[in-house]
Each structure stands twice: as C-alpha cells, then as structure tokens.
C-alpha positions in Angstrom: 0.1 -0.1 -0.2 3.0 2.6 1.0 4.3 1.5 -2.7 1.2 1.9 -4.1 0.6 5.5 -2.7 4.3 6.7 -3.5 3.5 5.9 -6.9 0.5 7.9 -6.8 2.7 10.6 -5.8 4.8 10.5 -8.6 2.2 10.0 -11.0 0.6 13.6 -10.1 4.3 15.3 -9.4 4.0 15.6 -5.8 7.0 14.5 -4.8 8.9 17.4 -6.2 6.6 19.9 -5.3 6.1 19.5 -1.2 6.2 23.2 -0.2 7.7 24.2 3.0 5.8 26.8 5.4 7.2 30.5 5.1 6.4 33.1 7.0 4.4 34.9 4.2 2.1 32.0 3.1 0.9 34.1 0.0 4.4 34.0 -1.6 4.5 30.6 -2.5 1.3 30.9 -4.1 2.0 33.8 -6.3 5.5 32.2 -7.3 3.6 29.2 -8.4 0.8 31.5 -10.2 3.5 33.5 -12.1 5.4 30.0 -13.0 2.3 28.7 -14.5 1.1 31.9 -16.2 4.5 32.5 -17.5 4.6 28.9 -19.6 1.6 29.4 -21.1 1.2 30.8 -24.9 -1.2 33.5 -26.1 -4.1 31.2 -26.7 -3.5 29.3 -23.7 -3.2 32.7 -21.4 -7.0 33.7 -22.8 -8.3 30.7 -21.5 -6.5 30.6 -18.0 -6.4 34.3 -17.2 -8.9 37.0 -16.5 -9.3 40.1 -14.4 -10.2 39.9 -10.9 -14.0 41.3 -11.5 -14.6 38.4 -14.4 -18.2 37.3 -13.8 -16.9 33.7 -13.7 -15.3 34.4 -10.6 -17.3 32.8 -8.1 -18.6 29.9 -10.2 -18.0 26.7 -9.5 -19.2 22.8 -10.1 -18.2 19.4 -9.3 -19.7 17.7 -12.1 -18.0 16.2 -15.1 -17.7 18.4 -18.0 -20.5 16.4 -19.8 -23.1 17.4 -17.5 -22.6 21.1 -16.6 -25.2 23.6 -18.0 -24.2 26.1 -20.6 -24.1 29.1 -18.3 -21.4 27.3 -15.8 -19.0 25.9 -18.3 -15.6 25.8 -16.4 -13.6 28.7 -17.2 -10.1 27.9 -17.4 -7.2 26.2 -19.4 -7.9 22.4 -19.2 -4.6 20.0 -18.4 -5.3 18.1 -21.4 -4.3 21.4 -23.5 -1.2 21.9 -21.5 2.5 20.5 -21.9 4.0 18.2 -19.5 5.8 21.2 -18.1 2.6 23.2 -17.6 0.9 20.1 -16.2 3.6 20.1 -13.4 3.4 23.7 -13.2 -0.5 23.6 -12.8 -0.2 20.8 -9.9 2.6 23.1 -8.6 0.1 25.8 -8.0 -2.8 23.5 -6.4 0.1 22.2 -4.1 1.2 25.6 -2.9 -2.3 25.6 -1.1 -2.2 22.2 -0.1 -0.8 20.2 3.1 0.9 16.7 2.0 -2.2 15.1 3.1 -4.4 17.3 0.8 -1.9 16.9 -2.2 -2.4 13.0 -1.8 -6.2 13.2 -1.5 -6.9 15.4 -4.3 -4.2 13.2 -6.4 -6.3 10.1 -5.3 -9.8 11.9 -6.6 -8.0 12.7 -10.0 -6.7 8.8 -9.8 -10.3 7.6 -9.6 -11.4 9.1 -12.9 -8.9 7.0 -14.3 -10.3 4.0 -12.4 -13.9 4.7 -13.6 -12.5 5.0 -17.0 -11.5 1.5 -16.8 -14.6 0.6 -15.7 -16.7 2.2 -18.0 -14.7 3.3 -21.0 -16.7 6.5 -20.7 -13.7 9.5 -22.0 -15.5 11.8 -19.5 -13.4 9.9 -17.1 -10.0 11.6 -17.6 -7.7 12.5 -14.8 -6.4 15.5 -17.2 -10.3 16.8 -17.2 -9.2 19.7 -14.5 -9.0 23.3 -15.5 -6.8 26.0 -13.7 -7.4 29.5 -13.9 -6.2 32.5 -12.5 -8.1 35.8 -11.4 -6.3 39.3 -11.1 -2.6 39.8 -11.4 -0.4 37.5 -8.9 0.7 39.7 -6.1 1.9 40.0 -2.5 0.0 43.3 -2.4 -3.1 43.2 -4.8 -6.2 41.2 -4.6 -6.4 37.8 -7.0 -7.4 34.5 -7.0 -6.7 31.2 -8.7 -9.0 27.9 -8.9 -8.1 24.4 -9.8 -11.2 22.5 -10.7 -12.9 19.2 -12.3 -15.0 15.7 -11.4 -15.1 15.7 -7.3 -12.4 18.3 -6.9 -12.6 22.4 -6.7 -10.2 24.7 -4.8 -10.8 28.0 -4.8 -8.5 30.5 -3.3 -8.6 34.0 -3.0 -6.2 36.8 -1.6 -7.4 40.1 -0.7 -4.4 42.7 -0.6 -2.2 39.5 -1.1 -2.6 38.6 2.4 -5.9 38.0 3.5 -6.9 34.3 2.8 -9.9 32.8 1.5 -9.9 28.8 1.1 -13.6 28.1 0.2 -15.7 26.6 -1.1 -13.6 23.7 -0.8 -15.2 20.2 -2.4 -13.8 17.0 -2.3 -15.6 13.5 -3.5 -14.9 10.3 -4.2 -16.5 7.7 -6.8 -16.4 4.9 -5.7 -16.3 5.8 -2.4 -14.1 2.4 -1.7 -12.4 0.8 -4.7 -13.7 -2.8 -5.0 -11.4 -4.4 -7.7 -8.3 -3.7 -9.6 -4.8 -2.5 -8.7 -6.2 -0.1 -5.9 -8.5 -2.5 -4.6 -9.8 -1.2 -0.6 -8.5 2.4 -1.6 -11.0 4.7 0.3 -10.1 8.2 -0.6 -12.5 9.9 2.2 -12.1 7.6 4.8 -11.8 10.1 7.4 -14.8 12.2 6.4 -16.7 9.0 6.5 -15.7 7.0 9.2 -14.8 9.5 11.9 -18.3 10.7 11.5 -19.7 7.4 11.8 -18.0 7.0 14.9 -19.2 10.3 16.1 -23.0 9.3 15.6 -22.7 5.9 16.9 -21.2 7.2 19.9 -24.5 9.5 20.4 -27.1 8.7 23.1 -30.9 8.2 22.6 -31.2 11.8 23.6 -28.4 13.4 21.8 -29.2 11.4 18.7 -32.8 12.8 18.6 -31.5 16.5 18.6 -29.0 15.7 15.7 -31.3 13.4 13.6 -33.5 17.0 12.3 -35.1 14.7 9.4 -35.5 11.4 8.5 -34.0 10.9 4.9 -30.6 11.4 3.7 -30.7 14.0 0.6 -29.7 12.8 -2.7 -26.7 15.5 -2.3 -25.6 18.1 -0.4 -28.0 20.7 0.2 -25.7 23.7 -0.5 -24.6 21.8 -3.7 -22.5 24.0 -6.3 -24.5 27.5 -5.0 -22.0 30.6 -5.4 -23.5 31.7 -2.0 -25.2 29.5 0.6 -27.4 31.0 3.3 -27.4 30.6 6.7 -31.4 30.3 7.2 -30.7 26.6 5.2 -28.6 25.7 8.0 -30.4 26.9 11.1 -27.6 26.5 14.2 -30.8 25.8 16.4 -31.4 22.8 14.8 -28.7 19.7 15.7 -27.1 18.5 18.6 -24.8 21.4 19.7 -21.5 20.9 20.6 -21.9 22.3 24.0 -23.8 19.3 24.9 -21.3 16.6 23.8 -19.2 14.6 26.1 -15.3 15.3 26.0 -14.7 12.3 24.0 -17.4 13.7 21.3 -16.0 16.9 21.2 -12.5 15.7 20.6 -14.2 13.6 17.7 -15.8 16.4 16.3 -12.8 18.2 16.4 -10.8 15.3 14.5 -13.3 15.6 12.2 -13.3 19.1 11.3 -9.4 18.9 10.9 -10.3 16.1 8.1 -11.7 19.0 6.4 -9.4 21.8 7.1 -6.2 20.3 7.1 -6.3 19.5 3.6 -4.7 22.7 3.4 -1.1 24.1 4.7 -0.8 25.2 8.2 0.5 28.4 7.7 -2.6 29.0 5.3 -5.2 28.0 8.0 -3.4 30.3 10.6 -3.4 33.3 8.4 -7.3 32.8 8.5 -9.3 35.2 10.1 -11.4 32.2 11.7 -11.9 28.5 11.2 -14.8 26.2 12.5 -12.5 25.5 15.4 -12.5 28.9 16.5 -16.5 28.9 16.5 -17.1 25.5 18.2 -19.2 27.1 20.9 -21.8 28.0 18.3 -21.4 24.3 16.4 -24.0 21.9 16.1 -23.9 18.4 14.5 -26.7 16.9 12.1 -26.6 13.1 11.2 -29.3 11.8 9.0 -29.5 8.1 7.8 -28.0 4.7 8.2 -24.8 4.0 10.3 -23.8 1.3 8.7 -21.4 1.6 5.4 -22.9 0.9 2.1 -26.4 2.6 3.6 -27.4 6.2 2.7 -26.3 8.9 5.3 -25.6 12.6 5.5 -24.1 14.9 8.1 -23.0 18.7 8.8 -21.2 20.4 11.2 -22.8 24.2 11.1 -21.1 27.1 12.9 -21.8 30.8 12.8 -20.0 31.4 9.6 -18.9 28.0 8.6 -20.4 24.7 7.2 -19.2 21.3 6.5 -21.4 19.2 4.8 -21.1 15.7 3.6 -23.5 13.3 1.6 -23.2 9.4 0.4 -26.5 8.2 -1.1 -25.6 7.8 -4.7 -24.2 4.4 -6.2 -25.3 2.4 -3.3 -23.9 4.8 -0.7 -20.3 4.5 -2.1 -20.2 7.9 -3.8 -19.5 10.4 -1.2 -19.4 14.3 -1.9 -18.0 16.2 1.2 -17.7 20.2 1.1 -16.2 23.5 3.2 -18.3 26.5 2.8 -18.4 30.0 4.3 -21.4 31.6 4.9 -20.2 35.2 4.3 -16.6 34.3 3.1 -16.9 31.8 0.2 -14.4 33.4 -2.8 -13.2 36.1 -0.3 -16.6 38.2 -0.1 -16.2 38.8 3.4 -13.1 40.2 3.0 -14.0 42.3 -0.2 -16.3 43.9 1.5 -14.2 44.5 4.7 -11.7 46.3 2.2 -14.0 48.1 0.2 -15.7 49.3 3.5 -12.6 50.6 5.0 -11.3 52.1 1.9 -13.9 53.5 0.3 -16.1 55.4 3.0 
C-alpha cells in the first residue's frame, strides 16, 4: 500500500512539489501562479487568465464536464491542452495551497477518474479534465485568486491585498467511495470524512441522537450544491446537537472530524485565516441523518456561525460521497472584499 501511494505521488508530480511553510503564506502561491502563467502561450493564457472582476470568478461546479449546464461551463485552461511542463506547474499551483495530506487526497480523487475509465470506457472519465484559472494579477499586495477544478475536486483560493485569505468553497468527492477491484482495491479516498463521522454518530446517546437527527431521510446530494452563496437560514444552528452538549470524547471526535476537512490546506494558510470552524465551536451543531452502516445512505453536517461542513453519501449504493467546506459570508473572499471596500471607500 505504501509503494502504491508513493507511485501515486510520482504520477501527479507530488514528490517534487512538497511546499515548506514560510512566514508569508501568499508568496508560494504567487510564485507558482507566475510560473504557470509564464509558461503559457497567448491562446492558452486567454483561457487561463482573467481580471479579478470576471463574471465567472465565483462559479464552481463538481460535475463532469458533460453534465454542466452551458451557463456554468468551466472557465480555465484544461490540463489536456497543456504540455508536460505546464501540467507540472499547474499541479504546483494546486500544491502551493495544500498540505501533504491535501495533495495526496487531490491526487487520489483524480486517480479515481482513471479507475472509472477502466470500468466504463467513458471518455468523460479522465484525470486530465481539470481546469486551472487565475483571476487578477498574482501579487503579494493586490487582490487576486485562482481555481483548480474538475469532476469531484474544486479548490478556490482568494487573496485580498495579497495576504487575507479565503480557502472556500473546498470540495472533495469520491466515486467509487471504496475501490472494490483492480490494483487499487481497498482505496477509500474520503476515509476520515466517512469513518470519523460515523464513530461520532454511533457514540450519541438516544437523547443526543434525537437532536442530531433533524430530518428522516438522507438527501440525494449536499444541500449547498454548487451554489455561489449558501444562506444561513437553510442551515439553522438551532437545529442539531450542540457541541456544548457533547461529552469530552465526542468533542474531541468533532474536532478531529473538522481537521479532516480544513487540514487539507497548509498549516500556515490556516493560521492566516481570520476564523475557522475550530474558532467557532461554541456555536457548532452536529446533524446526522440516515444509516450508520457503511453502504447505507447517510448525511451529516457541522454548522457554526460562519462555517458549513457538509457530507452526503447516497449515490451508487452509498459508495459515492460528496464533502464540502463552505463559509456563509466568506466564500470566494466575499467578506474580506466587503471589509476592504468599507475601509477604503468611506
């Protein structure tokens, strides 16, 4: 298994691009974006680069290209149209934001596209159908952002004044949820997202579960879907089991689960955030709906004042999970942009 994952790392250029933590967390991303953009010819750059004000900057979608509605077609340069060097630079930009764990998870999400292609022979299953886009001029002082996105993977980073960070929406998914045959048999890409949450749900008392079980049937997909903005009212923090009412062991398990989502990003980036789900535990509620047995439909979410972590596993016999980290006000840096505007335009 260790050899298998090492081979995965080589396939996607991870081994050469592990990023060391630095005092300025924006610097590596600027350098990676400049290197990527600098490698493109004029036609490629038209696809990969746009002004920060571009109408598609806040669009995101986790479906395969074939199923995306025309108005949400991905903006960006697809890896299939890149040279080998450009592909490495594209992955270098992605890895400039991700921790080693996040890099490996992203590489395995993409690997599953090749697994699906072997199973279905459908050309929409392709580990190079991932798009890179840069919005605004990469800078340590000005506002810009970038996206790496394709089926089941969407990373969206915004830097306001080159420093203040937004890392959401952050979406990872897995199909199959567990590989059941072939050389990657047993691979479960979102193991922490699924198994830690199940352990937490199983630990609830009857009274606690009654509060966590706010509706009766797991939905077909996450409620937040690929909306540009999610509304607090849809995820009422009065509905669910409050963190405050958990045992110490359950609180520790909740923190462990949150870290599975946010620690896909580099520690220095997380440290630079104005807030995270871990800073809002006092407001957190946990919701669990569905079965507690693997292979049975289930759904959960963690909601705080500003953050939403949402997970759903219903499709393909509950072996097709979707997992996302969102901010109610801060997706795509919207809260940071508003704060900057208010401070400098009044």
